[in-house]
N, C-alpha and C positions, 0 to 999 in steps of 0.2 A: 701300756702299749705306748699312746703320749700323751705327754703332759702337758696341761697350760700353762701358757708363761704370760704373766700380769706387769711383770716391771716392763720398765722403758729400752732404751737405745743402748743401755748397756749390754742387751742379750741379742742384740743383732749377729747373724751368722757370719763371720769373718770372712771381706772381700776374696776373692778368687786372684792368684796370684799366678799368670802362663806368660811364657817365651810365644806363645804361638796357638791360633786355632784351626784347625780344620770343621771342614762342612759348616761353614757359615765365613759369609762376606765381611764380617769386623768381629772386633772383640768383643765377651760377652762382661757385665757385670752384673752382682747379684743385682746393685741399688736400680739399675734399669727395668728388673722385672717382679720389682715390688707391685703387688696385685694376682699374682699367681705364685703359684705353687712350686715351688722348685725339690727336684729329683737329681741330686748330684751324686755319681757312680763313680766312684775311684777306681781305676782299674790300673794291672798292667798288662802289657802283652804274652808274658812267658810265667800269668800266674796260673797255673789248671784252675779253679775254681771263678777267677774273672771269665772264661773261657769257654765256658763249658756251664754257667751257669746265669752271671751278673751281667754279663755282654746283653748274651740272650734275653734276658728279662727287661734288662734299659730298652733295647729295639722293641721289647713288646710294648713298652708306656708310652716309646715314644711314639708308635703307631696307632695306639690304644685312645687317647686320651689327646682331648682337643689344645693344639698349642695354646691358642688366647687365654684359656686356664692354668694348664701345667707346660713347663720349662721342665725338658730333659737335657743334662747337662754330663757330657762324659769327661773325666778329669784322668789324664794319661797321668800316674804317678810313681815314678822308677823311684826306688829306692835302694835297686841290688839290679846287677849286671849290664851299667848304665852305657857299658860302651857300645851295645848291640840294638838299644831300644831306642835309637833316635829319630828325630823325625821323619826320617826319609825311611825306614822300618815300619814307622807307625804308620805312614801314609798308605805304604802295600798293604798292612794290615787291614787298614778302616775299610780299603777298596776289594779287597779278597772275602772279606767277610760282611759286604754290601751295608756297612753301618751308617745311619743318613743323620743320628742326632749331633747338635755339636760338642766337639772334644776339644776341651782345653788343655795344653802340654802344664803341666804344675813345672814352676820354674824355681833353677837355686839362686843362690844370692852368691856363691865361688864354688870353686871344685872342693874346696875341704869339707863343706856339708855334704853327708850322705842322705841325710833328706831333705826333700823340694819342700819349699815355703809353705804353699797351701795342706801339703801334708802335716807340716808343724804346727801352723796355726788352729789346725782342727783334732790337735794330739791322736792322729790316727795312726792304729794299731799296724798296720797294715792291707793289703787288699783280698779282695775286693771290699770296701767300705761304702755302706748307703749312708745318704744323706739326705733329710727332708727338711724343708725350710718350709714356714708360713706364710701367708701372703704379705703380712706385715714384716717380713726378713729377718724371725725367729727361727734360729736352732731348734726344730721340733722332735728330731729323731735320729741317733746318729748308731748304727750298727755295723759292727768289723763281721764279716763271713756273710754268708746267706740268709736270706729271708726269704720266708714263702711268697707266692703269688698272692695268695688270698689274703695273707696277715698286708702284706705292702699295699693291694688296693682297697681294702678297710682302712689302713692309714690315710693314703692321696684323699678317698672317698672323706675321711673324717676329715680333712682340712681344706677339703671344698666346700664342704657343706660354714664352715664359720664365718659367722657375719664382719670379719673385719675387712674395711676398707681404706686401705692406708693411702697416705698422700707421699708424694716423693722425700723431703727431706723437712721436719716442720720446721716454722721459722719459729724465733719466740714471740711474735704477736699469736700465732697458731697455737703454740702450746699453752699461755694465758687467755686464750679466747673460749668460750663455753661451748664454739660447736665443734672443739678437739677434743680426747681425751689424751693423757701423758705419752701417750706412744705416735702423737703428730694424726692417729688415725679419727677421722670425721663422723662427729655423732649425732644421729637424729635427737632433735630436742623432742620429747612430748610438748602438745598443746592442750592443756588441762581445762 
């Protein structure tokens, strides 16, 4: 299910690249969410699996977990039917389906590219795609298609139980300091 990551910052999940946001007053970055488990659900409005299973599951996660511990983010990742899935249509969709979690709009670098930037960065195969990122910002689960509620709840619970206390970005002093591990996470030194 989840595999432990032990190496350093080269394993940080790629930052989101968005052209806009819904259901949040400001843009969201993964770096700003360090210390929380992040549930990232990539979807399209015209994807039956997204509409029937993925989006309702994401809304349930948003409703059930403490936002101080779990950040739930939707990512509208359009890779087909571009002309009918713009921001205006997404706003209507979000209102009609009563979605309350923040939703980023995956960004394109130019019109020649069929795949949005975040989708390419994560090497997504399509939608729905579910991504879990741990408290230290490391990618821990990447699943194309449906994942059961039970498996997902267990995975989120596992990540919540991990004793990782990340700092923002470690400085050179922190990396060389005995009070921080190689990931820039605070470590407690046992007194013997």
